[in-house]
KELO-875283 format. One record per residue: residue in one letter; x, z, y of N, C-alpha, C in turn; chain. Coordinates in steps of 0.05 Angstrom, whole numbers, plus 5000, padded with zeros to 4 digits. Layout:
N
A  X  Z  Y  X  Z  Y  X  Z  Y  A
...
REM end
This chain:
407
M  7398  9185  3950  7400  9178  3922  7427  9164  3917  A
Y  7441  9171  3896  7466  9160  3890  7462  9133  3876  A
T  7474  9112  3888  7472  9085  3876  7500  9072  3876  A
I  7503  9052  3859  7528  9037  3858  7519  9008  3863  A
Q  7526  8998  3887  7517  8971  3896  7487  8968  3890  A
N  7471  8987  3900  7442  8986  3898  7432  8989  3869  A
R  7449  8995  3850  7439  9000  3823  7438  9030  3819  A
Q  7415  9040  3810  7411  9068  3806  7421  9076  3778  A
P  7434  9100  3776  7445  9109  3751  7425  9108  3728  A
D  7400  9117  3732  7381  9117  3710  7375  9089  3700  A
E  7375  9069  3718  7371  9042  3710  7394  9032  3692  A
L  7419  9040  3701  7443  9031  3686  7443  9044  3658  A
I  7436  9070  3657  7436  9084  3631  7415  9072  3613  A
K  7391  9066  3624  7370  9054  3608  7379  9027  3597  A
E  7394  9011  3613  7402  8984  3604  7426  8985  3585  A
F  7445  9003  3590  7471  9002  3575  7477  9027  3559  A
G  7460  9048  3561  7465  9072  3545  7482  9092  3559  A
S  7484  9116  3547  7499  9138  3557  7518  9149  3536  A
P  7542  9157  3543  7555  9156  3570  7563  9127  3577  A
L  7571  9123  3602  7576  9096  3612  7596  9096  3635  A
Y  7616  9079  3633  7634  9075  3656  7624  9052  3672  A
V  7623  9056  3699  7613  9036  3717  7634  9032  3739  A
Y  7642  9007  3745  7662  9001  3765  7651  8983  3787  A
D  7657  8989  3811  7649  8974  3834  7672  8955  3842  A
G  7668  8929  3835  7690  8909  3839  7696  8905  3868  A
N  7676  8907  3886  7680  8903  3914  7696  8926  3926  A
K  7694  8950  3915  7710  8972  3924  7740  8967  3918  A
I  7745  8955  3895  7772  8948  3888  7784  8928  3909  A
E  7768  8908  3916  7777  8889  3936  7782  8902  3963  A
E  7766  8922  3970  7770  8937  3995  7797  8951  3995  A
Q  7804  8963  3972  7829  8978  3970  7853  8959  3971  A
V  7850  8935  3959  7872  8915  3961  7876  8908  3990  A
L  7855  8903  4005  7857  8894  4033  7869  8917  4050  A
K  7862  8942  4044  7873  8965  4059  7904  8965  4056  A
M  7913  8961  4031  7942  8962  4027  7956  8939  4041  A
R  7944  8915  4039  7957  8892  4052  7958  8896  4083  A
N  7937  8906  4094  7936  8910  4123  7956  8932  4132  A
A  7958  8952  4115  7976  8975  4122  8005  8966  4124  A
F  8013  8947  4108  8041  8939  4108  8045  8911  4120  A
D  8027  8903  4137  8029  8878  4151  8054  8879  4169  A
G  8070  8858  4168  8095  8857  4184  8119  8854  4167  A
V  8117  8859  4141  8138  8853  4122  8126  8837  4099  A
S  8143  8825  4083  8134  8809  4060  8127  8828  4037  A
V  8102  8834  4034  8093  8854  4014  8081  8840  3991  A
K  8088  8849  3967  8076  8840  3942  8064  8864  3928  A
L  8039  8862  3920  8026  8883  3905  8026  8876  3876  A
K  8035  8896  3859  8035  8892  3830  8017  8914  3818  A
Y  7994  8907  3809  7975  8926  3798  7987  8940  3773  A
A  7989  8966  3774  7998  8982  3751  7975  8984  3732  A
C  7974  8965  3713  7949  8961  3698  7944  8983  3678  A
K  7963  9000  3672  7957  9022  3654  7935  9040  3664  A
A  7929  9039  3690  7907  9054  3701  7880  9046  3690  A
L  7877  9020  3686  7851  9009  3676  7856  8981  3667  A
T  7856  8977  3640  7866  8952  3629  7844  8932  3621  A
N  7819  8937  3627  7799  8918  3619  7806  8891  3631  A
I  7804  8870  3614  7814  8844  3622  7799  8833  3647  A
N  7774  8841  3651  7760  8832  3674  7770  8844  3700  A
I  7780  8869  3698  7793  8881  3722  7819  8867  3728  A
L  7834  8859  3707  7859  8844  3711  7852  8817  3724  A
K  7831  8804  3715  7823  8778  3727  7815  8782  3757  A
L  7802  8804  3763  7794  8809  3790  7819  8813  3808  A
M  7838  8827  3797  7863  8831  3812  7877  8804  3817  A
R  7878  8787  3797  7891  8761  3800  7876  8744  3820  A
K  7849  8746  3820  7833  8731  3839  7840  8739  3867  A
N  7847  8764  3871  7854  8775  3898  7884  8773  3904  A
G  7899  8758  3889  7927  8753  3895  7945  8776  3888  A
V  7936  8795  3871  7952  8818  3863  7966  8811  3837  A
D  7993  8814  3837  8008  8810  3812  8005  8835  3795  A
I  8022  8837  3774  8016  8858  3754  8042  8872  3745  A
D  8040  8898  3741  8061  8915  3730  8052  8924  3703  A
V  8069  8920  3683  8062  8928  3655  8084  8946  3643  A
V  8076  8961  3623  8095  8980  3610  8096  8976  3580  A
S  8083  8956  3569  8083  8952  3540  8080  8923  3534  A
I  8087  8915  3510  8084  8887  3502  8054  8880  3501  A
E  8038  8899  3494  8009  8894  3492  7997  8889  3520  A
E  8007  8904  3540  7998  8899  3568  8008  8871  3577  A
I  8031  8863  3568  8041  8836  3575  8021  8815  3563  A
E  8013  8819  3538  7995  8800  3526  7968  8800  3540  A
L  7958  8823  3548  7933  8824  3563  7936  8809  3590  A
A  7959  8813  3604  7963  8800  3629  7963  8769  3626  A
L  7976  8760  3605  7977  8731  3600  7949  8721  3593  A
K  7934  8737  3578  7907  8729  3570  7889  8728  3595  A
A  7895  8745  3615  7879  8745  3639  7887  8723  3658  A
G  7907  8707  3651  7914  8684  3667  7939  8687  3684  A
Y  7953  8709  3682  7977  8713  3698  7999  8695  3687  A
E  8016  8684  3705  8040  8670  3697  8062  8691  3692  A
P  8081  8684  3674  8102  8704  3668  8117  8714  3693  A
I  8121  8696  3713  8135  8704  3737  8120  8725  3753  A
Q  8094  8728  3748  8078  8748  3763  8078  8775  3749  A
I  8091  8777  3726  8089  8801  3710  8116  8816  3711  A
Q  8116  8841  3720  8140  8857  3720  8137  8878  3698  A
Y  8156  8879  3680  8156  8896  3656  8175  8919  3659  A
T  8164  8943  3660  8181  8967  3663  8177  8985  3639  A
P  8192  8981  3617  8189  8997  3593  8203  9024  3596  A
S  8196  9042  3579  8210  9068  3579  8217  9076  3550  A
G  8242  9071  3543  8251  9079  3516  8239  9064  3493  A
V  8233  9038  3497  8221  9022  3475  8243  9010  3458  A
A  8235  9001  3434  8254  8987  3416  8264  8961  3429  A
F  8289  8954  3424  8300  8930  3437  8285  8905  3428  A
S  8273  8906  3404  8258  8883  3394  8235  8877  3413  A
E  8223  8897  3426  8202  8892  3445  8213  8879  3470  A
I  8237  8887  3478  8250  8874  3501  8254  8845  3495  A
E  8264  8839  3471  8269  8811  3464  8244  8795  3464  A
E  8222  8807  3454  8197  8792  3454  8187  8786  3482  A
A  8190  8805  3500  8181  8801  3528  8198  8779  3541  A
L  8224  8779  3537  8241  8759  3549  8235  8731  3538  A
K  8228  8729  3513  8221  8703  3502  8196  8692  3516  A
L  8179  8710  3525  8155  8702  3539  8160  8695  3569  A
G  8185  8700  3577  8192  8693  3605  8186  8716  3625  A
I  8182  8740  3615  8174  8763  3632  8199  8775  3646  A
R  8196  8783  3671  8217  8796  3686  8220  8825  3676  A
L  8244  8834  3671  8250  8860  3660  8261  8879  3682  A
N  8251  8903  3681  8260  8925  3698  8274  8945  3680  A
V  8300  8949  3683  8316  8965  3664  8317  8994  3673  A
D  8311  9011  3653  8306  9039  3660  8326  9059  3647  A
S  8347  9047  3633  8367  9065  3621  8394  9050  3619  A
L  8415  9066  3618  8442  9054  3615  8445  9041  3588  A
N  8433  9053  3567  8435  9041  3540  8422  9013  3540  A
L  8398  9011  3552  8385  8986  3553  8400  8965  3569  A
L  8412  8975  3591  8428  8956  3609  8451  8945  3593  A
E  8465  8962  3577  8488  8952  3562  8479  8934  3539  A
E  8457  8941  3525  8448  8924  3503  8438  8897  3514  A
F  8425  8898  3537  8416  8873  3549  8440  8856  3556  A
G  8460  8869  3569  8484  8854  3577  8499  8841  3554  A
Q  8501  8856  3532  8515  8846  3509  8501  8821  3497  A
K  8475  8820  3498  8461  8798  3486  8456  8775  3505  A
Y  8449  8782  3530  8439  8761  3549  8458  8755  3572  A
G  8476  8773  3578  8493  8768  3601  8477  8763  3626  A
N  8483  8741  3640  8468  8735  3665  8446  8714  3661  A
A  8437  8711  3636  8417  8691  3629  8390  8697  3642  A
H  8384  8722  3647  8358  8730  3659  8363  8748  3683  A
P  8349  8744  3705  8350  8762  3727  8335  8788  3719  A
I  8346  8811  3728  8333  8836  3722  8333  8855  3746  A
A  8317  8875  3744  8316  8896  3764  8326  8922  3751  A
I  8334  8941  3768  8344  8967  3759  8325  8988  3769  A
R  8315  9005  3750  8299  9028  3758  8316  9052  3763  A
I  8317  9061  3788  8333  9084  3796  8316  9110  3796  A
N  8328  9131  3786  8315  9158  3789  8330  9171  3813  A
P  8316  9175  3835  8330  9185  3859  8332  9215  3861  A
A  8322  9229  3841  8323  9259  3841  8306  9270  3863  A
I  8282  9259  3866  8263  9269  3886  8238  9280  3872  A
M  8231  9305  3878  8208  9317  3866  8184  9311  3884  A
A  8164  9297  3873  8140  9291  3888  8117  9285  3869  A
G  8093  9290  3878  8070  9284  3862  8052  9309  3860  A
G  8027  9304  3850  8007  9325  3849  8009  9343  3825  A
N  8025  9335  3805  8027  9350  3780  8053  9343  3767  A
I  8066  9362  3753  8092  9356  3741  8090  9333  3721  A
K  8067  9330  3709  8063  9309  3688  8063  9281  3701  A
I  8057  9280  3727  8056  9254  3740  8078  9252  3762  A
S  8098  9269  3760  8122  9268  3778  8144  9255  3761  A
T  8153  9232  3770  8171  9216  3752  8198  9210  3764  A
G  8203  9219  3788  8229  9213  3801  8247  9236  3805  A
H  8240  9259  3792  8257  9283  3796  8280  9284  3775  A
A  8298  9302  3779  8323  9302  3763  8318  9307  3734  A
D  8296  9321  3727  8291  9327  3699  8272  9306  3685  A
S  8266  9285  3699  8247  9265  3688  8261  9247  3669  A
K  8247  9237  3649  8258  9218  3630  8260  9190  3642  A
F  8248  9185  3665  8246  9158  3676  8269  9150  3693  A
G  8278  9125  3690  8298  9114  3708  8327  9122  3701  A
I  8345  9108  3715  8374  9115  3712  8381  9133  3735  A
P  8391  9157  3729  8398  9176  3751  8416  9163  3772  A
I  8409  9168  3797  8424  9156  3819  8454  9164  3818  A
Q  8459  9187  3805  8487  9197  3802  8503  9179  3784  A
H  8489  9162  3768  8503  9144  3749  8506  9116  3760  A
I  8505  9113  3786  8506  9086  3797  8533  9073  3791  A
D  8555  9089  3789  8581  9077  3783  8581  9065  3755  A
K  8567  9078  3736  8565  9067  3709  8548  9041  3709  A
V  8527  9041  3725  8511  9016  3728  8529  8994  3738  A
L  8545  8999  3759  8562  8979  3771  8583  8968  3751  A
E  8593  8986  3734  8612  8978  3714  8600  8958  3695  A
L  8575  8964  3686  8561  8946  3668  8553  8919  3681  A
V  8545  8921  3706  8539  8897  3721  8563  8878  3722  A
K  8586  8890  3728  8610  8874  3730  8619  8864  3703  A
S  8618  8881  3683  8627  8874  3656  8612  8851  3644  A
Y  8586  8850  3648  8569  8830  3636  8558  8809  3656  A
D  8569  8810  3681  8561  8791  3701  8530  8790  3704  A
L  8518  8813  3706  8489  8815  3707  8478  8806  3734  A
R  8455  8794  3733  8441  8785  3758  8420  8806  3766  A
I  8427  8823  3785  8409  8843  3794  8394  8833  3819  A
V  8368  8829  3815  8352  8817  3837  8332  8837  3849  A
G  8331  8861  3837  8312  8881  3848  8321  8909  3842  A
L  8314  8927  3861  8317  8956  3856  8289  8969  3856  A
H  8285  8986  3837  8258  8997  3832  8259  9028  3832  A
Q  8238  9040  3843  8233  9068  3840  8203  9072  3836  A
H  8196  9093  3821  8169  9103  3821  8171  9133  3817  A
N  8163  9148  3838  8169  9176  3838  8146  9194  3832  A
G  8123  9183  3824  8101  9200  3817  8075  9190  3830  A
S  8055  9207  3827  8028  9200  3837  8017  9223  3854  A
D  7998  9216  3870  7984  9236  3887  8002  9248  3909  A
F  8017  9231  3922  8033  9240  3945  8015  9248  3968  A
K  8014  9274  3975  7999  9282  3998  8014  9275  4024  A
D  8041  9276  4022  8058  9269  4044  8071  9243  4038  A
G  8061  9221  4049  8071  9195  4043  8100  9191  4053  A
S  8111  9209  4068  8138  9206  4078  8158  9205  4055  A
V  8150  9215  4031  8168  9214  4008  8175  9185  4001  A
I  8156  9167  4007  8162  9138  4002  8185  9129  4020  A
V  8185  9137  4045  8206  9129  4064  8233  9142  4055  A
K  8232  9167  4048  8256  9181  4040  8269  9167  4015  A
A  8252  9160  3996  8262  9147  3972  8271  9119  3978  A
M  8256  9105  3995  8263  9077  4002  8291  9076  4015  A
K  8298  9095  4031  8324  9095  4044  8346  9097  4023  A
K  8341  9110  4001  8361  9111  3980  8366  9083  3968  A
S  8344  9068  3965  8347  9041  3955  8362  9023  3976  A
F  8356  9028  4002  8370  9013  4022  8401  9018  4020  A
E  8409  9043  4017  8437  9050  4015  8450  9035  3991  A
L  8437  9036  3968  8448  9022  3945  8450  8992  3949  A
A  8429  8981  3961  8429  8952  3967  8452  8944  3985  A
E  8455  8959  4007  8475  8952  4026  8503  8956  4016  A
Q  8507  8975  3999  8534  8982  3989  8542  8965  3964  A
H  8522  8959  3947  8529  8949  3920  8514  8924  3911  A
F  8491  8917  3922  8475  8895  3911  8468  8876  3933  A
P  8485  8856  3937  8481  8837  3960  8460  8815  3956  A
N  8450  8812  3931  8433  8789  3925  8405  8797  3917  A
L  8395  8818  3928  8368  8827  3920  8347  8808  3931  A
E  8326  8805  3915  8302  8790  3923  8280  8809  3931  A
F  8280  8834  3920  8259  8853  3926  8268  8882  3922  A
I  8255  8899  3936  8257  8928  3932  8229  8938  3925  A
D  8227  8951  3901  8201  8959  3890  8199  8989  3893  A
M  8179  8999  3907  8176  9028  3912  8154  9040  3895  A
G  8145  9026  3874  8124  9038  3857  8099  9044  3873  A
S  8089  9068  3869  8065  9075  3884  8064  9105  3887  A
G  8041  9117  3885  8039  9146  3888  8019  9153  3910  A
F  8006  9134  3922  7988  9139  3944  7963  9154  3934  A
K  7956  9175  3948  7935  9193  3939  7908  9184  3950  A
V  7887  9185  3933  7860  9181  3942  7845  9207  3942  A
A  7822  9208  3955  7807  9233  3957  7790  9238  3932  A
Y  7792  9262  3921  7775  9271  3899  7752  9288  3907  A
H  7753  9297  3932  7729  9311  3943  7731  9308  3973  A
D  7710  9316  3987  7708  9310  4016  7730  9322  4032  A
E  7740  9346  4024  7761  9360  4040  7789  9353  4031  A
D  7792  9335  4012  7818  9330  4000  7837  9317  4020  A
V  7862  9325  4019  7883  9313  4035  7892  9287  4021  A
I  7893  9265  4035  7901  9240  4023  7925  9229  4038  A
T  7937  9208  4026  7958  9194  4039  7946  9176  4061  A
D  7956  9180  4085  7947  9162  4107  7962  9136  4105  A
I  7949  9116  4092  7963  9092  4085  7971  9076  4110  A
N  7955  9078  4131  7962  9063  4155  7985  9076  4170  A
E  7986  9102  4170  8007  9116  4184  8034  9112  4169  A
I  8033  9115  4143  8058  9111  4128  8066  9082  4129  A
G  8047  9064  4130  8053  9035  4132  8069  9029  4157  A
K  8062  9041  4180  8077  9036  4204  8106  9044  4201  A
E  8111  9067  4189  8139  9076  4186  8154  9059  4166  A
V  8141  9052  4144  8154  9036  4124  8161  9008  4135  A
V  8142  8996  4150  8148  8969  4161  8171  8970  4180  A
S  8172  8991  4197  8194  8994  4216  8220  8997  4202  A
E  8221  9016  4182  8246  9020  4168  8255  8996  4152  A
F  8236  8982  4141  8243  8959  4124  8253  8936  4141  A
A  8241  8932  4165  8251  8911  4183  8279  8917  4192  A
A  8285  8942  4197  8312  8950  4205  8332  8945  4183  A
F  8323  8951  4158  8340  8946  4135  8346  8916  4132  A
E  8326  8900  4134  8330  8871  4131  8350  8860  4151  A
K  8349  8871  4175  8368  8863  4196  8396  8870  4188  A
R  8400  8895  4178  8427  8903  4169  8436  8887  4145  A
Y  8417  8881  4127  8423  8868  4101  8429  8838  4105  A
G  8418  8827  4127  8424  8799  4133  8408  8779  4119  A
K  8386  8787  4107  8368  8768  4093  8341  8780  4089  A
K  8321  8763  4085  8294  8773  4079  8292  8782  4050  A
V  8278  8804  4047  8274  8816  4020  8244  8823  4018  A
Q  8233  8819  3995  8205  8827  3991  8203  8857  3986  A
L  8182  8869  3995  8176  8897  3990  8153  8898  3970  A
W  8158  8910  3947  8137  8911  3926  8126  8939  3924  A
F  8100  8941  3918  8087  8966  3910  8072  8961  3885  A
E  8068  8982  3869  8055  8981  3843  8031  9000  3843  A
P  8011  8995  3859  7987  9013  3860  7970  9010  3835  A
G  7963  9032  3824  7944  9032  3801  7920  9048  3810  A
K  7923  9075  3810  7902  9093  3818  7890  9086  3846  A
Y  7908  9079  3865  7898  9073  3892  7878  9050  3892  A
L  7882  9031  3875  7864  9007  3875  7839  9011  3860  A
V  7839  9027  3838  7816  9028  3820  7802  9055  3818  A
S  7815  9077  3826  7804  9103  3820  7776  9106  3833  A
E  7774  9100  3858  7748  9105  3872  7727  9085  3865  A
S  7734  9064  3851  7714  9044  3843  7697  9054  3819  A
G  7707  9074  3805  7695  9082  3780  7676  9106  3782  A
T  7654  9104  3768  7636  9127  3764  7631  9129  3734  A
F  7633  9153  3724  7627  9158  3696  7600  9172  3694  A
L  7581  9160  3681  7554  9170  3678  7550  9183  3651  A
M  7540  9208  3651  7535  9223  3627  7507  9234  3628  A
T  7497  9243  3605  7471  9255  3604  7473  9284  3595  A
C  7458  9302  3607  7458  9330  3599  7443  9333  3573  A
N  7456  9345  3553  7443  9351  3528  7431  9379  3527  A
V  7446  9398  3537  7438  9426  3535  7447  9441  3560  A
V  7430  9460  3569  7438  9479  3591  7438  9507  3579  A
K  7460  9521  3582  7462  9548  3572  7464  9567  3596  A
H  7448  9588  3596  7450  9609  3616  7461  9633  3603  A
N  7487  9635  3600  7500  9658  3588  7503  9681  3607  A
P  7508  9705  3597  7512  9728  3616  7534  9724  3636  A
A  7556  9711  3628  7579  9709  3646  7578  9684  3663  A
R  7567  9662  3653  7566  9637  3667  7546  9617  3655  A
N  7540  9597  3670  7522  9576  3661  7538  9552  3652  A
F  7527  9538  3632  7541  9514  3622  7521  9491  3621  A
V  7532  9467  3630  7518  9442  3626  7534  9427  3605  A
H  7522  9422  3582  7535  9407  3561  7526  9378  3563  A
V  7545  9360  3566  7539  9331  3568  7547  9316  3543  A
D  7538  9291  3542  7543  9275  3518  7570  9260  3519  A
S  7590  9275  3527  7617  9264  3528  7637  9287  3527  A
G  7662  9282  3533  7682  9303  3533  7710  9291  3536  A
L  7730  9307  3527  7758  9298  3531  7764  9273  3515  A
N  7747  9265  3496  7752  9240  3482  7747  9216  3501  A
H  7730  9219  3521  7725  9197  3539  7738  9200  3566  A
L  7744  9224  3575  7755  9229  3601  7772  9254  3600  A
I  7798  9251  3597  7816  9273  3591  7831  9284  3616  A
R  7828  9271  3639  7844  9279  3662  7840  9309  3670  A
P  7816  9320  3670  7814  9349  3677  7830  9367  3658  A
M  7830  9360  3633  7845  9376  3613  7875  9370  3613  A
M  7882  9345  3618  7910  9336  3616  7925  9344  3641  A
Y  7912  9341  3665  7927  9344  3690  7915  9366  3708  A
D  7895  9381  3698  7880  9400  3715  7868  9385  3739  A
A  7860  9361  3734  7850  9344  3755  7821  9352  3763  A
F  7816  9351  3789  7789  9356  3800  7777  9329  3805  A
Q  7753  9324  3794  7737  9301  3801  7709  9310  3808  A
E  7698  9299  3829  7672  9308  3839  7650  9302  3818  A
I  7632  9321  3814  7610  9318  3795  7584  9321  3810  A
L  7565  9303  3804  7539  9303  3817  7516  9304  3796  A
N  7495  9317  3803  7470  9314  3787  7454  9293  3801  A
V  7455  9268  3791  7442  9247  3805  7412  9245  3799  A
S  7403  9261  3780  7374  9262  3774  7359  9282  3791  A
N  7373  9300  3804  7360  9320  3821  7378  9323  3846  A
T  7367  9315  3869  7382  9317  3894  7371  9338  3912  A
D  7353  9355  3901  7341  9377  3917  7360  9400  3920  A
T  7372  9402  3944  7393  9422  3948  7381  9449  3957  A
S  7355  9452  3957  7343  9477  3965  7346  9499  3943  A
K  7351  9490  3918  7356  9509  3897  7381  9499  3881  A
L  7402  9515  3883  7427  9508  3871  7435  9528  3850  A
E  7450  9519  3830  7462  9537  3810  7491  9529  3806  A
T  7507  9548  3797  7535  9543  3791  7539  9541  3761  A
Y  7552  9519  3753  7556  9513  3724  7585  9506  3718  A
D  7592  9510  3693  7615  9496  3681  7603  9471  3667  A
V  7613  9447  3675  7604  9423  3661  7624  9418  3638  A
V  7613  9418  3614  7630  9417  3590  7621  9395  3572  A
G  7639  9388  3553  7634  9366  3535  7624  9375  3508  A
Y  7621  9356  3490  7610  9361  3463  7631  9360  3442  A
I  7657  9361  3450  7679  9360  3432  7685  9388  3421  A
C  7695  9390  3397  7701  9415  3384  7729  9425  3394  A
E  7731  9427  3420  7754  9438  3435  7743  9449  3461  A
T  7758  9464  3476  7750  9471  3503  7755  9446  3520  A
D  7734  9433  3528  7737  9409  3544  7719  9411  3569  A
T  7729  9427  3588  7715  9431  3613  7721  9408  3632  A
L  7700  9393  3638  7703  9371  3657  7702  9381  3686  A
G  7688  9402  3691  7687  9414  3718  7679  9443  3716  A
K  7695  9460  3729  7690  9489  3728  7678  9498  3754  A
D  7658  9516  3752  7646  9529  3775  7636  9508  3795  A
R  7620  9489  3785  7609  9468  3802  7580  9476  3811  A
T  7576  9477  3836  7550  9483  3847  7533  9458  3850  A
L  7511  9456  3835  7495  9432  3834  7466  9439  3837  A
P  7449  9419  3846  7421  9423  3843  7414  9429  3814  A
V  7394  9445  3809  7387  9455  3782  7388  9432  3762  A
V  7403  9436  3740  7406  9416  3719  7387  9423  3696  A
N  7374  9402  3686  7357  9405  3662  7366  9385  3641  A
P  7361  9390  3615  7367  9370  3595  7355  9343  3602  A
G  7370  9322  3598  7361  9295  3604  7370  9286  3632  A
D  7380  9304  3649  7390  9296  3675  7415  9279  3672  A
I  7419  9260  3690  7443  9244  3690  7464  9257  3708  A
I  7487  9262  3697  7510  9274  3711  7531  9252  3716  A
A  7539  9250  3741  7558  9230  3749  7585  9243  3756  A
M  7607  9231  3746  7633  9240  3754  7646  9217  3770  A
K  7654  9223  3794  7666  9203  3812  7696  9200  3806  A
N  7708  9180  3820  7737  9174  3816  7744  9169  3787  A
A  7727  9155  3773  7731  9151  3744  7743  9123  3738  A
G  7756  9111  3757  7766  9084  3752  7795  9084  3741  A
A  7810  9105  3746  7838  9105  3738  7844  9126  3717  A
Y  7858  9119  3696  7867  9137  3675  7844  9153  3663  A
C  7821  9139  3661  7798  9152  3648  7791  9137  3623  A
F  7779  9113  3625  7775  9098  3600  7801  9091  3586  A
S  7821  9085  3602  7846  9076  3590  7860  9097  3573  A
M  7852  9123  3577  7863  9144  3561  7842  9155  3541  A
A  7820  9141  3538  7799  9150  3519  7808  9147  3490  A
S  7795  9162  3473  7802  9162  3444  7777  9164  3427  A
N  7781  9164  3401  7760  9168  3382  7760  9196  3370  A
Y  7771  9215  3385  7773  9243  3375  7745  9253  3367  A
N  7745  9269  3345  7720  9278  3332  7704  9254  3320  A
S  7718  9232  3317  7705  9207  3306  7682  9199  3323  A
R  7684  9203  3349  7664  9194  3368  7671  9166  3378  A
V  7651  9150  3383  7656  9123  3393  7661  9123  3423  A
R  7676  9104  3432  7681  9102  3461  7658  9087  3475  A
P  7653  9094  3501  7630  9084  3515  7633  9055  3524  A
A  7611  9044  3534  7612  9017  3545  7623  9018  3573  A
E  7632  8995  3583  7641  8992  3611  7625  8970  3624  A
V  7618  8975  3650  7602  8957  3666  7617  8952  3692  A
L  7618  8927  3701  7629  8919  3727  7606  8908  3744  A
I  7603  8920  3768  7584  8910  3787  7600  8896  3810  A
Y  7596  8870  3813  7612  8855  3832  7594  8836  3847  A
N  7595  8837  3874  7577  8821  3891  7548  8825  3882  A
E  7541  8850  3876  7514  8859  3868  7504  8847  3842  A
K  7522  8836  3826  7515  8827  3799  7528  8846  3779  A
T  7512  8853  3759  7520  8873  3739  7529  8859  3714  A
H  7553  8865  3705  7565  8852  3681  7573  8874  3661  A
L  7565  8871  3636  7575  8887  3614  7603  8876  3607  A
I  7624  8892  3610  7651  8882  3606  7664  8895  3581  A
R  7651  8914  3569  7660  8924  3543  7635  8936  3528  A
E  7631  8927  3504  7609  8938  3489  7615  8966  3480  A
R  7594  8982  3477  7597  9009  3465  7606  9006  3436  A
E  7625  9022  3429  7634  9021  3401  7612  9030  3382  A
T  7615  9023  3357  7597  9032  3336  7612  9046  3314  A
F  7598  9058  3295  7611  9071  3273  7629  9052  3257  A
E  7620  9027  3256  7636  9007  3242  7664  9004  3255  A
D  7665  9007  3281  7691  9006  3295  7709  9029  3286  A
I  7697  9052  3281  7713  9076  3272  7726  9069  3245  A
L  7712  9055  3228  7722  9050  3201  7738  9024  3199  A
R  7738  9008  3221  7747  8980  3219  7775  8977  3206  A
H  7794  8995  3213  7821  8992  3203  7828  9012  3182  A
Q  7809  9027  3173  7814  9045  3151  7810  9031  3124  A
I  7826  9038  3105  7825  9025  3078  7818  9046  3058  A
E  7795  9042  3045  7788  9060  3024  7802  9053  2998  A
V  7814  9072  2985  7828  9067  2960  7815  9083  2938  A
D  7820  9074  2914  7809  9088  2890  7827  9112  2883  A
L  7816  9136  2886  7832  9160  2881  7825  9173  2855  A
S  7811  9158  2837  7803  9169  2811  7827  9171  2792  A
REM end
């Protein structure tokens, strides 16, 4: 029987309703420890890429475990501060935002990671060397499980192309900028973790040739987790050995200690999450069978957005002696196939359907499409169950709408 820290799905649905996001807080702590152990031997700092899952209780759990935070918007900065992070613990990596947002972040004392030449020049003109900054480099490396999550290739909008390093250096000199970090993030779902080493060496070259006063080199993340039993994942321990060796050699050449930063998001929270849904209708059509659940792309868009595979279970029926193949689909007025051709124990209306790996980029990308309310979130930590977000109501749908007199 499928349980989450000894809690059965039917109990959770009865207590909190359906559909429901459930997170295992102890699994998150296990993933943090795995990363720390893998890179033991160098000074590693983990910065949680909070866009993966921004519930404030998850942020507090990260902070409790000594994980700093990576943010991409002023709202995420505010969430991080609300969760108890100090400004020095927050690394802000915006992409094409208004300069007014940059100014607001700097007023709050947040460290800035610069991702364009325009921003670098505008920053230099206003602030000069008043604030230490990092530079986000685009190394022109294609990597990742899907083009939408590959961010370090030559056609990507992210980062300053490595071919423009001379222009970066001109601006650094012109405005006497204090560059304390070099940053890369080349995508997600790296099956071959060696891409991290390949990209890291590019940062080493830049550091040794042009940036003598670095405090850290930030390699983003991209480590792949398993979405099904046969899935190829990043061997974090194997890649850790190579990274530690290469980084130690770099420090020796560089002549000083430098921190190695990573920004794991999916790696820390994906496997902690389970999305529980209830079957509304089963259709046995001539061409295929359908399981219609009480959710859809409004609550979990990854299969539609990224062609992502996430394992689906019928947790109400574990009898594998009789199986059927279904498309598991949502109730949205769009094609919202959560799982295609899934072989499951026979599904009946009322059965609870669980989708695994629902901790990252699931609730955080949810919407009110079709004017549907978003589900509740539950955190189970040390075998205690906590409601950490109430289910929305129809009043929430109307909350910011203003009715006007159209007579």
